[in-house]
C-alpha positions as a Markdown table, in Angstrom:
| # | Residue | x | y | z |
|---|---|---|---|---|
| 1 | Met | 0.0 | 0.1 | 0.0 |
| 2 | Arg | 1.0 | 3.5 | -0.5 |
| 3 | Ala | -0.1 | 6.6 | 1.4 |
| 4 | Leu | -1.9 | 9.8 | -0.3 |
| 5 | Glu | -2.2 | 12.3 | 2.4 |
| 6 | Phe | -4.2 | 15.5 | 1.9 |
| 7 | Lys | -6.1 | 18.0 | 4.2 |
| 8 | Ser | -9.9 | 18.2 | 3.3 |
| 9 | Lys | -13.2 | 19.3 | 4.7 |
| 10 | Ile | -16.3 | 17.1 | 5.6 |
| 11 | Lys | -19.2 | 18.6 | 3.9 |
| 12 | Asn | -22.6 | 16.9 | 3.8 |
| 13 | Asn | -20.9 | 13.9 | 5.6 |
| 14 | Gln | -18.6 | 13.4 | 2.7 |
| 15 | Ile | -14.8 | 13.8 | 2.5 |
| 16 | Leu | -13.8 | 16.0 | -0.3 |
| 17 | Val | -10.8 | 14.4 | -2.3 |
| 18 | Pro | -8.7 | 17.2 | -4.0 |
| 19 | Thr | -9.0 | 17.2 | -7.8 |
| 20 | Lys | -5.2 | 16.6 | -8.2 |
| 21 | Leu | -5.6 | 13.2 | -6.4 |
| 22 | Gln | -8.7 | 12.0 | -7.9 |
| 23 | Ser | -7.0 | 10.7 | -10.9 |
| 24 | Glu | -4.7 | 8.5 | -8.7 |
| 25 | Leu | -7.9 | 7.1 | -7.1 |
| 26 | Arg | -9.7 | 6.3 | -10.3 |
| 27 | Thr | -10.0 | 2.5 | -11.2 |
| 28 | Asn | -12.0 | 0.4 | -13.6 |
| 29 | Gly | -12.9 | -2.1 | -10.9 |
| 30 | Glu | -12.8 | -2.3 | -7.1 |
| 31 | Lys | -9.8 | -1.1 | -5.3 |
| 32 | Asp | -9.2 | -2.0 | -1.5 |
| 33 | Val | -8.3 | 1.2 | 0.4 |
| 34 | Arg | -7.4 | 1.7 | 4.2 |
| 35 | Val | -8.8 | 5.0 | 5.4 |
| 36 | Ile | -7.6 | 6.9 | 8.4 |
| 37 | Val | -9.5 | 10.1 | 9.3 |
| 38 | Leu | -7.7 | 12.5 | 11.8 |
| 39 | Val | -10.0 | 15.3 | 13.0 |
| 40 | Asp | -8.9 | 18.4 | 14.3 |
| 41 | Asp | -10.0 | 18.2 | 18.0 |
| 42 | Ser | -7.8 | 21.1 | 19.4 |
| 43 | Asp | -10.8 | 23.2 | 20.4 |
| 44 | Ile | -12.0 | 20.3 | 22.7 |
| 45 | Tyr | -8.5 | 19.7 | 23.9 |
| 46 | Asp | -8.1 | 23.4 | 24.6 |
| 47 | Asp | -11.4 | 23.8 | 26.4 |
| 48 | Leu | -10.3 | 20.6 | 28.7 |
| 49 | Ile | -7.0 | 22.2 | 29.6 |
| 50 | Phe | -8.6 | 25.5 | 30.5 |
| 51 | Gln | -11.1 | 23.8 | 32.7 |
| 52 | Gln | -8.6 | 21.8 | 34.4 |
| 53 | Thr | -6.2 | 24.8 | 35.0 |
| 54 | Thr | -8.9 | 26.8 | 36.2 |
| 55 | Gln | -10.1 | 24.3 | 38.8 |
| 56 | Ser | -6.5 | 23.7 | 40.1 |
| 57 | Gln | -5.8 | 27.4 | 40.4 |
| 58 | Phe | -9.0 | 28.0 | 42.1 |
| 59 | Leu | -8.4 | 25.3 | 44.6 |
| 60 | Lys | -4.9 | 26.6 | 45.1 |
| 61 | Gly | -6.4 | 29.9 | 46.5 |
| 62 | Tyr | -8.6 | 28.1 | 49.0 |
| 63 | Ala | -7.3 | 28.0 | 52.6 |
| 64 | Asp | -8.8 | 26.3 | 55.8 |
| 65 | Ser | -9.9 | 29.7 | 57.0 |
| 66 | Asp | -12.1 | 29.8 | 54.1 |
| 67 | Ser | -14.3 | 27.0 | 55.5 |
| 68 | Ile | -16.4 | 29.7 | 57.6 |
| 69 | Tyr | -18.0 | 30.4 | 54.1 |
| 70 | Asp | -18.9 | 26.9 | 53.2 |
| 71 | Asn | -22.7 | 25.9 | 53.7 |
């Protein structure tokens, strides 16, 4: 197997193959392919890191004397 790498977008639940690569994928019959889709999840990861950092920084500012405000 050989790899063809390209960036694309998912539109209407379809992955758009760049025109310049379409000719390499054309075949008269069936051709087996292995597909790996890497989805950019940096927004989700950034939100998770922000939430974890915020929690840990907030708790660092908590002192035993603050317990009078609990309840």
